[in-house]
All heavy atoms as an XYZ file, in Angstrom:
875
protein
N       2.101    -14.535      7.872
C       3.306    -13.861      8.299
C       3.138    -12.351      8.072
O       2.919    -11.919      6.940
C       4.474    -14.411      7.478
C       5.720    -13.584      7.557
S       7.081    -14.437      6.786
C       7.544    -13.240      5.584
N       3.202    -11.562      9.129
C       3.071    -10.111      8.954
C       4.223     -9.544      8.132
O       5.346     -9.999      8.212
C       3.115     -9.564     10.380
C       3.019    -10.725     11.283
C       3.378    -11.941     10.517
N       3.892     -8.551      7.328
C       4.899     -7.853      6.533
C       4.810     -6.383      6.870
O       3.745     -5.858      7.113
C       4.645     -8.055      5.048
C       4.828     -9.457      4.575
C       4.767     -9.491      3.046
N       5.005    -10.802      2.549
C       6.212    -11.289      2.254
N       7.266    -10.549      2.403
N       6.352    -12.506      1.784
N       5.972     -5.719      6.821
C       5.989     -4.283      7.053
C       7.235     -3.699      6.433
O       8.221     -4.382      6.247
C       5.873     -3.950      8.530
C       6.965     -4.458      9.389
C       6.813     -4.207     10.902
N       5.833     -3.260     11.319
C       4.675     -3.554     11.934
N       4.391     -4.811     12.200
N       3.833     -2.622     12.285
N       7.136     -2.429      6.102
C       8.322     -1.699      5.675
C       8.117     -0.222      5.956
O       6.996      0.262      6.052
C       8.668     -1.962      4.202
C       7.814     -1.242      3.198
C       8.233     -0.035      2.642
C       6.601     -1.772      2.780
C       7.452      0.616      1.705
C       5.820     -1.124      1.841
C       6.251      0.084      1.307
N       9.235      0.465      6.134
C       9.199      1.902      6.364
C       9.404      2.599      5.040
O      10.349      2.301      4.309
C      10.272      2.318      7.358
C       9.952      1.874      8.763
C      10.970      2.375      9.751
C      10.580      1.911     11.144
N      11.533      2.362     12.147
N       8.520      3.510      4.748
C       8.609      4.334      3.549
C       9.075      5.722      3.978
O       9.336      5.968      5.158
C       7.244      4.401      2.863
N       9.155      6.630      3.024
C       9.572      7.990      3.327
C       8.569      8.690      4.239
O       8.929      9.363      5.192
C       9.734      8.787      2.028
C       9.958     10.242      2.251
C       9.059     11.257      2.072
C      11.138     10.855      2.749
N       9.608     12.460      2.405
C      10.909     12.237      2.830
C      12.391     10.371      3.130
C      11.858     13.139      3.276
C      13.341     11.275      3.573
C      13.071     12.629      3.634
N       7.292      8.498      3.956
C       6.266      9.258      4.666
C       5.532      8.482      5.748
O       4.724      9.038      6.473
C       5.260      9.868      3.690
C       4.594      8.845      2.783
O       4.927      7.639      2.867
O       3.749      9.246      1.966
N       5.815      7.189      5.878
C       5.138      6.406      6.903
C       5.572      4.960      6.894
O       6.459      4.560      6.143
N       4.932      4.174      7.728
C       5.191      2.742      7.767
C       3.964      2.006      7.250
O       2.833      2.358      7.593
C       5.504      2.282      9.187
C       5.820      0.792      9.253
C       6.205      0.328     10.637
O       5.488      0.671     11.599
O       7.205     -0.381     10.750
N       4.205      0.991      6.439
C       3.137      0.147      5.918
C       3.229     -1.209      6.614
O       4.325     -1.759      6.758
C       3.295     -0.028      4.412
N       2.088     -1.727      7.049
C       2.039     -3.037      7.702
C       0.872     -3.832      7.125
O      -0.185     -3.276      6.831
C       1.874     -2.880      9.211
N       1.090     -5.140      6.959
C       0.050     -6.034      6.443
C       0.047     -7.291      7.296
O       1.063     -7.980      7.412
C       0.325     -6.376      4.981
C      -0.646     -7.351      4.382
C      -2.010     -7.123      4.450
C      -0.199     -8.499      3.754
C      -2.912     -8.016      3.901
C      -1.091     -9.406      3.196
C      -2.446     -9.164      3.271
N      -1.100     -7.596      7.896
C      -1.218     -8.755      8.776
C      -1.987     -9.917      8.149
O      -2.324    -10.876      8.823
C      -1.871     -8.352     10.097
C      -3.308     -7.871      9.931
O      -3.870     -7.942      8.813
O      -3.889     -7.409     10.938
N      -2.262     -9.825      6.857
C      -3.040    -10.853      6.175
C      -4.516    -10.512      6.085
O      -5.230    -11.055      5.251
N      -4.976     -9.618      6.934
C      -6.381     -9.206      6.953
C      -6.577     -7.750      6.566
O      -7.633     -7.384      6.055
C      -6.971     -9.424      8.355
C      -6.903    -10.850      8.828
C      -7.681    -11.794      7.932
O      -8.820    -11.511      7.569
N      -7.078    -12.902      7.558
N      -5.579     -6.915      6.830
C      -5.693     -5.482      6.559
C      -4.310     -4.874      6.362
O      -3.314     -5.388      6.857
C      -6.408     -4.774      7.704
N      -4.292     -3.768      5.625
C      -3.082     -2.959      5.458
C      -3.261     -1.713      6.313
O      -4.315     -1.082      6.288
C      -2.881     -2.553      3.978
C      -1.698     -1.607      3.835
C      -2.694     -3.790      3.099
N      -2.236     -1.379      7.062
C      -2.259     -0.193      7.909
C      -1.116      0.729      7.500
O       0.013      0.274      7.338
C      -2.101     -0.576      9.393
O      -3.139     -1.495      9.747
C      -2.177      0.649     10.292
N      -1.424      1.999      7.318
C      -0.417      3.021      7.069
C      -0.358      3.918      8.308
O      -1.376      4.468      8.726
C      -0.753      3.879      5.844
C      -0.711      3.137      4.538
C      -1.573      3.480      3.517
C       0.191      2.119      4.302
C      -1.539      2.827      2.286
C       0.236      1.445      3.087
C      -0.627      1.804      2.074
N       0.827      4.073      8.868
C       1.077      4.939     10.007
C       1.997      6.054      9.538
O       3.105      5.789      9.069
C       1.753      4.158     11.155
O       0.944      3.017     11.466
C       1.912      5.016     12.388
N       1.527      7.292      9.608
C       2.266      8.421      9.023
C       3.330      8.961      9.958
O       3.124      9.035     11.163
C       1.294      9.537      8.630
C       0.219      9.049      7.733
C      -1.122      9.091      7.969
C       0.370      8.411      6.460
N      -1.804      8.519      6.920
C      -0.910      8.085      5.981
C       1.470      8.061      5.682
C      -1.128      7.444      4.770
C       1.267      7.418      4.467
C      -0.025      7.117      4.026
N       4.457      9.370      9.363
C       5.542     10.024     10.097
C       5.355     11.537      9.984
O       5.184     12.058      8.877
C       6.909      9.668      9.513
C       7.246      8.206      9.538
C       8.056      7.671      8.553
C       6.796      7.365     10.537
C       8.403      6.328      8.564
C       7.131      6.019     10.558
C       7.947      5.502      9.567
N       5.434     12.237     11.094
C       5.308     13.698     11.077
C       6.401     14.335     10.230
O       6.192     15.364      9.591
C       5.361     14.245     12.495
N       7.561     13.697     10.170
C       8.695     14.275      9.448
C       8.636     14.075      7.928
O       9.316     14.786      7.204
C      10.002     13.667      9.960
O       9.991     12.262      9.753
N       7.838     13.131      7.441
C       7.842     12.852      6.004
C       6.500     12.942      5.319
O       6.430     13.186      4.115
N       5.421     12.737      6.053
C       4.089     12.729      5.438
C       3.663     14.144      5.059
O       3.989     15.112      5.742
C       3.065     12.130      6.396
N       2.931     14.227      3.966
C       2.392     15.521      3.551
C       1.370     15.978      4.597
O       0.810     15.160      5.338
C       1.701     15.392      2.195
O       0.526     14.593      2.315
N       1.103     17.279      4.661
C       0.068     17.757      5.593
C      -1.278     17.060      5.360
O      -1.996     16.768      6.309
C      -0.014     19.253      5.303
C       1.340     19.611      4.783
C       1.785     18.398      4.000
N      -1.601     16.763      4.104
C      -2.875     16.095      3.800
C      -2.944     14.719      4.453
O      -3.971     14.351      5.039
C      -3.064     15.978      2.292
N      -1.866     13.945      4.374
C      -1.865     12.605      4.975
C      -1.821     12.683      6.495
O      -2.568     11.979      7.182
C      -0.661     11.798      4.474
C      -0.783     11.319      3.067
C       0.435     10.491      2.712
C       0.366      9.965      1.315
N       1.543      9.171      0.969
N      -0.930     13.507      6.997
C      -0.753     13.579      8.444
C      -2.026     14.065      9.130
O      -2.430     13.526     10.159
C       0.448     14.454      8.801
C       0.906     14.233     10.203
C       1.570     13.061     10.556
C       0.657     15.169     11.196
C       1.969     12.838     11.854
C       1.055     14.957     12.502
C       1.721     13.789     12.827
O       2.109     13.561     14.112
N      -2.689     15.042      8.537
C      -3.940     15.570      9.084
C      -5.056     14.525      9.016
O      -5.872     14.423      9.931
C      -4.369     16.844      8.334
O      -3.319     17.802      8.449
C      -5.644     17.430      8.902
N      -5.082     13.738      7.938
C      -6.107     12.699      7.776
C      -5.945     11.583      8.806
O      -6.899     10.902      9.149
C      -6.058     12.123      6.369
N      -4.729     11.389      9.294
C      -4.479     10.374     10.311
C      -4.124      9.023      9.715
O      -4.223      8.795      8.517
N      -3.665      8.136     10.594
C      -3.296      6.786     10.184
C      -4.496      6.083      9.569
O      -5.643      6.384      9.909
C      -2.777      5.995     11.385
C      -1.522      6.616     11.992
O      -0.877      7.448     11.322
O      -1.195      6.270     13.140
N      -4.231      5.149      8.685
C      -5.301      4.466      7.951
C      -5.176      2.956      8.078
O      -4.082      2.409      8.090
C      -5.242      4.819      6.471
C      -5.462      6.270      6.170
C      -6.899      6.612      6.422
N      -7.161      7.947      5.949
C      -8.188      8.653      6.309
N      -9.064      8.152      7.126
N      -8.377      9.857      5.857
N      -6.339      2.296      8.121
C      -6.408      0.828      8.108
C      -7.389      0.435      7.013
O      -8.528      0.903      7.010
C      -6.881      0.289      9.448
C      -6.909     -1.220      9.501
C      -7.297     -1.707     10.905
N      -7.147     -3.128     11.023
C      -8.041     -4.024     10.608
N      -9.169     -3.608     10.052
N      -7.831     -5.314     10.749
N      -6.926     -0.403      6.091
C      -7.745     -0.835      4.961
C      -7.915     -2.357      5.007
O      -6.962     -3.093      4.730
C      -7.084     -0.442      3.632
C      -6.906      1.050      3.474
C      -5.705      1.668      3.762
C      -7.967      1.839      3.042
C      -5.544      3.034      3.611
C      -7.819      3.212      2.900
C      -6.603      3.801      3.181
O      -6.447      5.156      3.044
N      -9.112     -2.840      5.371
C      -9.351     -4.289      5.325
C      -9.171     -4.808      3.898
O      -9.491     -4.112      2.930
C     -10.808     -4.434      5.782
C     -11.100     -3.157      6.516
C     -10.275     -2.106      5.855
N      -8.689     -6.010      3.777
C      -8.410     -6.595      2.462
C      -9.683     -6.642      1.610
O      -9.609     -6.537      0.384
C      -7.748     -7.987      2.628
C      -6.944     -8.350      1.394
C      -8.738     -9.067      2.956
C      -5.688     -7.572      1.258
N     -10.844     -6.721      2.233
C     -12.108     -6.773      1.495
C     -12.447     -5.451      0.815
O     -13.280     -5.416     -0.080
C     -13.268     -7.166      2.429
O     -13.296     -6.255      3.538
C     -13.100     -8.599      2.928
N     -11.812     -4.338      1.240
C     -12.045     -3.034      0.617
C     -11.040     -2.710     -0.483
O     -11.203     -1.737     -1.201
C     -11.981     -1.928      1.682
C     -13.096     -1.997      2.697
C     -12.975     -0.924      3.768
O     -12.140     -0.004      3.630
O     -13.720     -1.014      4.761
N      -9.999     -3.529     -0.591
C      -8.927     -3.270     -1.557
C      -9.221     -4.029     -2.841
O      -9.474     -5.229     -2.810
C      -7.568     -3.696     -0.977
C      -7.282     -2.935      0.323
C      -6.448     -3.468     -1.997
C      -6.097     -3.460      1.102
N      -9.200     -3.330     -3.972
C      -9.424     -4.015     -5.249
C      -8.147     -4.202     -6.046
O      -8.147     -4.906     -7.050
C     -10.477     -3.289     -6.085
C     -10.099     -1.913     -6.533
C     -11.220     -1.258     -7.340
O     -12.341     -1.777     -7.378
O     -10.945     -0.207     -7.933
N      -7.060     -3.609     -5.620
C      -5.805     -3.781     -6.327
C      -4.678     -3.021     -5.656
O      -4.879     -2.291     -4.691
N      -3.481     -3.221     -6.210
C      -2.278     -2.575     -5.705
C      -1.513     -2.022     -6.895
O      -1.347     -2.718     -7.905
C      -1.380     -3.569     -4.929
C      -0.100     -2.906     -4.443
C      -2.137     -4.189     -3.769
N      -1.065     -0.792     -6.790
C      -0.206     -0.201     -7.815
C       1.155      0.044     -7.187
O       1.246      0.601     -6.083
C      -0.774      1.129     -8.305
C      -2.105      0.999     -8.997
C      -2.694      2.351     -9.361
O      -1.993      3.384     -9.254
O      -3.871      2.373     -9.732
N       2.191     -0.377     -7.877
C       3.548     -0.176     -7.391
C       4.316      0.533     -8.486
O       4.357      0.067     -9.627
C       4.177     -1.526     -7.065
C       5.538     -1.445     -6.471
C       5.855     -1.296     -5.162
C       6.780     -1.522     -7.175
N       7.214     -1.272     -5.005
C       7.807     -1.412     -6.233
C       7.121     -1.673     -8.516
C       9.149     -1.452     -6.575
C       8.458     -1.710     -8.864
C       9.457     -1.606     -7.900
N       4.880      1.679     -8.158
C       5.623      2.472     -9.143
C       7.012      2.753     -8.597
O       7.146      3.174     -7.451
C       4.928      3.816     -9.403
C       3.545      3.680     -9.926
N       3.281      3.460    -11.252
C       2.351      3.704     -9.298
C       1.974      3.367    -11.420
N       1.382      3.518    -10.247
N       8.011      2.526     -9.421
C       9.379      2.873     -9.050
C      10.005      3.657    -10.189
O       9.815      3.324    -11.366
C      10.195      1.626     -8.745
N      10.730      4.691     -9.817
C      11.444      5.495    -10.793
C      12.899      5.031    -10.838
O      13.353      4.283     -9.973
C      11.353      6.977    -10.417
C       9.922      7.511    -10.239
C       9.949      8.943     -9.738
C       9.162      7.418    -11.545
N      13.646      5.479    -11.810
C      15.027      5.037    -11.977
C      15.913      5.373    -10.783
O      16.875      4.682    -10.515
C      15.626      5.638    -13.247
C      15.024      5.048    -14.509
C      15.628      5.627    -15.766
O      16.758      6.157    -15.713
O      14.979      5.535    -16.808
N      15.619      6.417    -10.071
C      16.467      6.813     -8.945
C      16.007      6.216     -7.619
O      16.296      6.739     -6.559
C      16.563      8.331     -8.854
C      15.212      8.987     -8.603
O      14.190      8.277     -8.550
O      15.186     10.224     -8.461
N      15.295      5.100     -7.661
C      14.861      4.335     -6.477
C      13.752      5.017     -5.687
O      13.473      4.644     -4.567
C      16.038      3.995     -5.569
N      13.112      6.021     -6.250
C      11.939      6.614     -5.613
C      10.700      5.984     -6.231
O      10.742      5.469     -7.334
C      11.896      8.126     -5.835
C      12.990      8.877     -5.131
C      12.902     10.368     -5.380
N      13.008     10.636     -6.815
C      12.193     11.451     -7.487
N      11.217     12.079     -6.882
N      12.349     11.642     -8.777
N       9.595      6.054     -5.524
C       8.359      5.525     -6.076
C       7.246      5.542     -5.055
O       7.316      6.241     -4.045
N       6.222      4.722     -5.327
C       5.086      4.668     -4.411
C       4.398      3.319     -4.490
O       4.515      2.601     -5.481
C       4.078      5.779     -4.731
O       3.526      5.575     -6.014
N       3.709      3.006     -3.424
C       2.845      1.839     -3.362
C       1.465      2.381     -3.039
O       1.286      3.083     -2.038
C       3.318      0.882     -2.269
C       2.502     -0.394     -2.115
C       3.409     -1.526     -1.702
C       1.374     -0.234     -1.141
N       0.505      2.121     -3.927
C      -0.844      2.649     -3.764
C      -1.844      1.499     -3.711
O      -1.804      0.590     -4.524
C      -1.194      3.573     -4.928
C      -2.641      4.024     -4.933
C      -2.918      4.986     -6.055
N      -2.444      6.300     -5.630
C      -2.231      7.317     -6.455
N      -2.416      7.172     -7.742
N      -1.831      8.473     -5.986
N      -2.747      1.568     -2.756
C      -3.867      0.636     -2.693
C      -5.012      1.243     -3.492
O      -5.320      2.428     -3.351
C      -4.316      0.430     -1.247
C      -3.256     -0.050     -0.266
C      -3.852     -0.122      1.136
C      -2.671     -1.377     -0.683
N      -5.637      0.444     -4.329
C      -6.849      0.888     -5.018
C      -8.029      0.443     -4.153
O      -8.271     -0.750     -3.977
C      -6.916      0.303     -6.423
C      -5.879      0.921     -7.341
C      -6.120      0.658     -8.819
N      -6.790     -0.579     -9.128
C      -6.176     -1.683     -9.583
N      -4.891     -1.687     -9.789
N      -6.871     -2.752     -9.857
N      -8.737      1.432     -3.624
C      -9.841      1.178     -2.698
C     -11.159      1.242     -3.459
O     -11.413      2.190     -4.195
C      -9.836      2.220     -1.558
C      -8.449      2.292     -0.881
C     -10.932      1.925     -0.539
C      -7.967      0.989     -0.297
N     -11.984      0.203     -3.280
C     -13.280      0.150     -3.972
C     -14.080      1.426     -3.727
O     -14.255      1.866     -2.593
C     -14.092     -1.036     -3.473
C     -13.702     -2.310     -4.102
C     -14.655     -3.447     -3.717
N     -14.156     -4.666     -4.305
C     -13.156     -5.392     -3.801
N     -12.585     -5.024     -2.686
N     -12.750     -6.480     -4.419
N     -14.585      2.014     -4.817
C     -15.465      3.166     -4.717
C     -14.793      4.488     -4.386
O     -15.474      5.476     -4.162
N     -13.464      4.519     -4.341
C     -12.754      5.749     -4.010
C     -11.693      6.030     -5.063
O     -10.652      5.370     -5.078
C     -12.088      5.651     -2.627
C     -13.058      5.530     -1.510
N     -13.745      6.612     -1.009
C     -13.476      4.452     -0.810
C     -14.538      6.196     -0.031
N     -14.396      4.894      0.107
N     -11.945      6.999     -5.948
C     -10.916      7.341     -6.938
C      -9.695      7.927     -6.231
O      -9.826      8.677     -5.258
C     -11.589      8.380     -7.832
C     -12.753      8.886     -7.051
C     -13.133      7.815     -6.066
N      -8.520      7.550     -6.709
C      -7.277      8.002     -6.082
C      -6.852      9.369     -6.608
O      -6.972      9.634     -7.801
C      -6.173      6.985     -6.362
N      -6.357     10.229     -5.724
C      -5.768     11.482     -6.195
C      -4.590     11.167     -7.122
O      -3.960     10.116     -6.995
C      -5.275     12.156     -4.913
C      -5.989     11.489     -3.800
C      -6.293     10.104     -4.277
N      -4.301     12.060     -8.033
C      -3.211     11.791     -8.986
C      -1.851     11.781     -8.313
O      -0.934     11.110     -8.776
C      -3.233     12.815    -10.123
O      -3.069     14.119     -9.604
N      -1.692     12.488     -7.215
C      -0.404     12.583     -6.538
C      -0.382     11.653     -5.324
O      -1.147     11.849     -4.376
C      -0.173     14.034     -6.109
C       1.166     14.258     -5.481
O       1.893     13.324     -5.157
N       1.509     15.514     -5.287
N       0.513     10.649     -5.303
C       0.557      9.750     -4.150
C       0.951     10.438     -2.846
O       0.679      9.920     -1.773
C       1.586      8.690     -4.549
C       2.363      9.278     -5.660
C       1.484     10.285     -6.324
N       1.570     11.621     -2.945
C       1.933     12.359     -1.727
C       0.710     12.837     -0.957
O       0.797     13.078      0.250
C       2.813     13.569     -2.068
C       4.215     13.148     -2.405
O       4.812     12.336     -1.718
N       4.738     13.689     -3.491
N      -0.418     12.980     -1.622
C      -1.634     13.444     -0.946
C      -2.679     12.343     -0.794
O      -3.752     12.588     -0.266
C      -2.264     14.627     -1.717
O      -2.622     14.195     -3.029
C      -1.314     15.802     -1.786
N      -2.366     11.147     -1.245
C      -3.315     10.030     -1.210
C      -3.111      9.215      0.065
O      -2.065      8.594      0.244
C      -3.090      9.147     -2.444
C      -4.058      7.989     -2.528
O      -4.907      7.830     -1.622
O      -3.961      7.223     -3.505
N      -4.092      9.180      0.973
C      -3.928      8.413      2.209
C      -3.905      6.905      1.998
O      -3.653      6.152      2.934
C      -5.118      8.845      3.063
C      -6.117      9.356      2.104
C      -5.365      9.900      0.932
N      -4.123      6.443      0.759
C      -4.017      5.016      0.444
C      -2.698      4.708     -0.275
O      -2.568      3.692     -0.929
C      -5.202      4.569     -0.408
N      -1.709      5.610     -0.136
C      -0.392      5.434     -0.774
C       0.718      5.734      0.212
O       0.580      6.620      1.053
C      -0.207      6.402     -1.946
O      -1.129      6.179     -2.956
N       1.823      5.009      0.084
C       3.049      5.389      0.769
C       4.088      5.692     -0.314
O       4.076      5.097     -1.385
C       3.591      4.313      1.737
C       2.728      4.214      2.973
C       3.735      2.968      1.073
N       4.951      6.635     -0.014
C       5.983      7.074     -0.945
C       7.326      6.599     -0.410
O       7.601      6.724      0.786
C       5.964      8.614     -1.085
C       7.084      9.096     -1.987
C       4.611      9.072     -1.606
N       8.153      6.023     -1.294
C       9.447      5.533     -0.835
C      10.588      6.099     -1.664
O      10.379      6.664     -2.736
C       9.491      4.005     -0.792
C       9.073      3.321     -2.067
C       9.985      3.092     -3.087
C       7.772      2.887     -2.242
C       9.607      2.450     -4.250
C       7.380      2.235     -3.397
C       8.301      2.026     -4.405
N      11.793      5.939     -1.137
C      12.994      6.411     -1.805
C      14.203      5.702     -1.236
O      14.075      4.795     -0.415
N      15.375      6.128     -1.627
C      16.607      5.479     -1.181
C      16.650      5.473      0.345
O      16.525      6.503      0.993
C      17.835      6.215     -1.758
C      17.831      6.076     -3.280
C      19.128      5.663     -1.162
C      18.897      6.875     -3.985
N      16.795      4.288      0.901
C      16.858      4.137      2.351
C      15.508      4.092      3.041
O      15.432      3.789      4.222
N      14.448      4.402      2.337
C      13.112      4.436      2.931
C      12.134      3.686      2.045
O      11.565      4.247      1.132
C      12.640      5.884      3.107
C      13.488      6.635      4.067
C      14.559      7.441      3.770
C      13.366      6.620      5.473
N      15.102      7.935      4.920
C      14.384      7.439      5.993
C      12.506      5.993      6.364
C      14.559      7.653      7.344
C      12.680      6.216      7.711
C      13.695      7.039      8.185
N      11.979      2.384      2.283
C      11.055      1.594      1.481
C      11.698      1.095      0.216
O      11.122      1.168     -0.855
N      12.912      0.625      0.336
C      13.653      0.144     -0.824
C      12.862     -0.936     -1.565
O      11.988     -1.601     -0.999
C      15.006     -0.395     -0.390
N      13.177     -1.101     -2.837
C      12.482     -2.066     -3.687
C      12.406     -3.439     -3.048
O      11.368     -4.092     -3.083
C      13.182     -2.152     -5.058
O      13.185     -0.856     -5.636
C      12.489     -3.126     -5.972
N      13.493     -3.901     -2.454
C      13.496     -5.256     -1.893
C      12.572     -5.396     -0.681
O      12.303     -6.504     -0.242
C      14.920     -5.728     -1.580
C      15.583     -5.016     -0.452
N      16.162     -3.765     -0.583
C      15.751     -5.377      0.841
C      16.673     -3.400      0.566
N      16.429     -4.352      1.451
N      12.053     -4.314     -0.153
C      11.042     -4.377      0.900
C       9.639     -4.086      0.373
O       8.679     -4.750      0.750
C      11.350     -3.369      2.019
C      12.571     -3.687      2.790
N      13.426     -2.724      3.236
C      13.103     -4.864      3.183
C      14.428     -3.287      3.873
N      14.255     -4.592      3.855
N       9.520     -3.084     -0.480
C       8.198     -2.641     -0.918
C       7.571     -3.565     -1.956
O       6.360     -3.762     -1.952
C       8.260     -1.213     -1.457
O       9.144     -1.122     -2.557
N       8.363     -4.142     -2.845
C       7.797     -5.008     -3.878
C       7.244     -6.317     -3.307
O       6.115     -6.695     -3.635
C       8.812     -5.260     -4.989
C       8.268     -5.917     -6.244
C       7.084     -5.165     -6.814
C       9.371     -6.046     -7.291
N       7.953     -7.022     -2.426
C       7.349     -8.215     -1.814
C       6.104     -7.888     -0.992
O       5.157     -8.675     -0.940
C       8.462     -8.783     -0.926
C       9.721     -8.235     -1.487
C       9.365     -6.889     -2.049
N       6.094     -6.724     -0.350
C       4.921     -6.271      0.398
C       3.737     -6.136     -0.554
O       2.644     -6.650     -0.295
C       5.237     -4.938      1.081
C       4.130     -4.400      1.927
C       4.115     -4.622      3.289
C       3.101     -3.647      1.377
C       3.092     -4.114      4.091
C       2.077     -3.139      2.157
C       2.079     -3.377      3.517
N       3.955     -5.434     -1.683
C       2.888     -5.246     -2.676
C       2.394     -6.586     -3.200
O       1.185     -6.789     -3.359
C       3.388     -4.371     -3.825
N       3.312     -7.510     -3.455
C       2.925     -8.829     -3.972
C       2.084     -9.600     -2.955
O       1.104    -10.258     -3.324
C       4.178     -9.626     -4.348
N       2.434     -9.513     -1.674
C       1.667    -10.216     -0.639
C       0.249     -9.662     -0.529
O      -0.721    -10.422     -0.415
C       2.381    -10.112      0.707
N       0.123     -8.347     -0.590
C      -1.210     -7.728     -0.515
C      -2.030     -8.117     -1.740
O      -3.193     -8.507     -1.628
C      -1.108     -6.194     -0.372
C      -2.486     -5.548     -0.455
C      -0.424     -5.822      0.934
N      -1.422     -8.037     -2.921
C      -2.142     -8.389     -4.146
C      -2.582     -9.849     -4.135
O      -3.701    -10.168     -4.530
C      -1.274     -8.099     -5.370
C      -1.960     -8.281     -6.717
C      -3.201     -7.405     -6.839
C      -0.977     -7.972     -7.843
N      -1.733    -10.743     -3.652
C      -2.110    -12.165     -3.562
C      -3.312    -12.341     -2.640
O      -4.224    -13.121     -2.940
C      -0.925    -12.991     -3.065
N      -3.346    -11.621     -1.528
C      -4.485    -11.720     -0.608
C      -5.752    -11.156     -1.229
O      -6.847    -11.698     -1.037
C      -4.169    -10.997      0.700
N      -5.619    -10.080     -2.004
C      -6.775     -9.479     -2.680
C      -7.341    -10.450     -3.708
O      -8.558    -10.600     -3.845
C      -6.376     -8.143     -3.353
C      -7.448     -7.656     -4.307
C      -6.081     -7.090     -2.294
N      -6.463    -11.126     -4.432
C      -6.896    -12.013     -5.511
C      -7.310    -13.403     -5.042
O      -7.977    -14.119     -5.779
C      -5.794    -12.133     -6.553
C      -5.545    -10.839     -7.287
C      -4.421    -10.935     -8.293
O      -3.594    -11.834     -8.247
N      -4.395     -9.996     -9.212
N      -6.956    -13.807     -3.841
C      -7.251    -15.153     -3.349
C      -8.732    -15.527     -3.443
O      -9.056    -16.609     -3.936
C      -6.736    -15.328     -1.925
N      -9.681    -14.681     -3.002
C     -11.094    -15.060     -3.127
C     -11.525    -15.259     -4.585
O     -12.330    -16.131     -4.890
C     -11.844    -13.886     -2.501
C     -10.860    -13.225     -1.614
C      -9.515    -13.427     -2.277
N     -10.977    -14.463     -5.509
C     -11.323    -14.615     -6.928
C     -10.812    -15.932     -7.473
O     -11.494    -16.622     -8.224
C     -10.737    -13.447     -7.747
C     -11.393    -12.105     -7.449
S     -10.670    -10.788     -8.403
C      -9.357    -10.275     -7.312
N      -9.607    -16.311     -7.070
C      -9.013    -17.576     -7.524
C      -9.805    -18.742     -6.979
O     -10.090    -19.706     -7.677
C      -7.533    -17.651     -7.120
C      -6.751    -16.578     -7.903
C      -6.961    -19.030     -7.354
C      -5.324    -16.375     -7.419
N     -10.195    -18.662     -5.689
C     -10.985    -19.726     -5.070
C     -12.329    -19.886     -5.787
O     -12.791    -21.004     -6.003
C     -11.195    -19.442     -3.599
C      -9.935    -19.571     -2.775
C     -10.113    -19.086     -1.346
O     -11.251    -18.793     -0.931
O      -9.091    -19.000     -0.639
N     -12.954    -18.769     -6.170
C     -14.237    -18.832     -6.845
C     -14.092    -19.488     -8.221
O     -14.899    -20.341     -8.591
C     -14.826    -17.433     -7.018
C     -16.175    -17.434     -7.689
C     -16.745    -16.031     -7.819
O     -16.115    -15.047     -7.434
N     -17.930    -15.928     -8.366
N     -13.075    -19.120     -8.967
C     -12.846    -19.713    -10.293
C     -12.571    -21.203    -10.161
O     -13.088    -22.009    -10.932
C     -11.680    -18.982    -11.015
C     -11.255    -19.742    -12.263
C     -12.093    -17.562    -11.365
N     -11.778    -21.593     -9.169
C     -11.454    -22.996     -8.951
C     -12.719    -23.797     -8.595
O     -12.933    -24.895     -9.094
C     -10.414    -23.131     -7.838
O      -9.258    -22.379     -8.180
C     -10.010    -24.576     -7.642
N     -13.577    -23.227     -7.762
C     -14.811    -23.904     -7.358
C     -15.775    -24.059     -8.527
O     -16.484    -25.059     -8.630
C     -15.481    -23.142     -6.222
N     -15.789    -23.057     -9.426
C     -16.691    -23.098    -10.577
C     -16.148    -24.005    -11.688
O     -16.925    -24.522    -12.478
C     -16.894    -21.690    -11.144
C     -17.663    -20.795    -10.206
C     -17.702    -19.358    -10.701
O     -17.078    -19.048    -11.754
O     -18.356    -18.525    -10.048
N     -14.819    -24.120    -11.738
C     -14.160    -24.782    -12.849
C     -14.238    -26.229    -12.849
O     -14.393    -26.986    -13.719
């Protein structure tokens, strides 16, 4: 089942095989918008970080194998930034959980086969 949500700076979509970030000209930082839309196959993702602040702002960051993340999610093309009305918790957290489950599925299958 495809999942998607709109964040402040772009739209995040997950089709079970890859995560795609499509940047909005009105919200994305110049660094993200200039870098262009991104597609990350699940095989390149090693984890998901989800951060929310008390005022409903936060970010969803993909940890990409072999690529250290910039400290600021506003400049990281593997992150979307959300806030009130744009990527609310009830949309972004289930999205993060679905991506993380897909990332971990091969590891779980391997442990089960070995066990």
